[in-house]
C-alpha positions as CSV (number, residue, x, y, z in Angstrom):
1,M,0.0,0.0,0.1
2,L,1.4,3.4,-0.9
3,A,1.2,6.2,1.4
4,C,-0.3,9.5,0.0
5,I,2.2,12.4,0.2
6,V,0.4,15.7,0.5
7,V,0.9,19.3,1.1
8,K,-1.1,20.6,3.9
9,A,-2.3,24.3,3.9
10,V,-4.4,26.4,6.0
11,L,-6.2,29.7,5.0
12,L,-6.3,32.2,7.9
13,P,-8.3,33.7,9.4
14,Q,-11.0,31.5,8.0
15,K,-9.1,28.3,9.1
16,R,-10.2,26.5,5.9
17,T,-7.7,23.6,5.3
18,L,-6.7,21.6,2.1
19,E,-4.7,18.6,1.7
20,L,-3.3,18.3,-1.9
21,P,-1.2,15.4,-3.3
22,G,2.2,16.0,-4.6
23,R,4.5,18.7,-5.2
24,R,3.0,22.1,-6.6
25,R,3.9,25.5,-7.2
26,V,2.4,28.2,-4.9
27,S,0.4,29.6,-7.7
28,D,-1.3,26.3,-8.0
29,L,-2.0,26.2,-4.2
30,L,-3.6,29.6,-4.4
31,A,-5.7,28.5,-7.4
32,A,-7.0,25.6,-5.1
33,F,-8.2,28.0,-2.5
34,K,-9.7,30.3,-5.4
35,L,-7.4,33.0,-4.6
36,T,-5.5,35.1,-7.0
37,P,-1.6,35.9,-6.6
38,G,-1.3,39.2,-4.8
39,T,-4.3,38.7,-2.6
40,A,-2.5,36.5,0.0
41,M,0.7,35.6,1.5
42,V,2.0,32.0,1.4
43,I,4.3,31.0,4.4
44,R,6.3,28.0,5.1
45,G,8.0,28.2,8.5
46,D,9.3,31.6,8.8
47,A,9.9,32.1,5.0
48,L,7.4,34.0,2.8
49,L,7.1,32.3,-0.7
50,T,6.5,33.6,-4.2
51,D,4.2,32.3,-6.8
52,G,6.6,30.5,-8.7
53,E,8.2,28.4,-5.8
54,F,7.5,24.9,-5.3
55,I,5.8,23.4,-2.1
56,E,7.3,20.0,-1.4
57,P,5.1,17.0,0.0
58,D,4.8,17.1,3.8
59,D,5.1,20.8,4.0
60,E,2.8,22.7,6.1
61,I,1.7,25.8,4.8
62,E,-0.1,28.9,6.0
63,I,-1.9,31.2,3.8
64,R,-2.9,34.7,5.0
65,S,-5.4,36.9,3.2
66,V,-3.8,40.3,2.5
67,V,-6.1,43.5,3.3
68,S,-5.0,46.9,2.1
69,G,-6.5,50.1,2.9
70,G,-4.1,52.5,4.3
71,A,-4.7,55.7,6.2
72,P,-7.1,58.4,5.0
73,A,-5.6,61.2,3.1
74,E,-4.9,64.2,5.1
75,Q,-6.8,67.3,4.2
């Protein structure tokens, strides 16, 4: 019997989790969560990953939605 090697990812703050088989790019992981690049940060340990980087099987990944707004303009 073969063990399924998966990438485990959690989308925060929603706490939605996915387990996806095999090695894949960060951009593929974002697509699985229906997120577009630039709208979330993908983190492995203490490292921020870019869209083209690979996530390896057995990696535990955190995805954090990015919210922009900024301060109101001074008048």
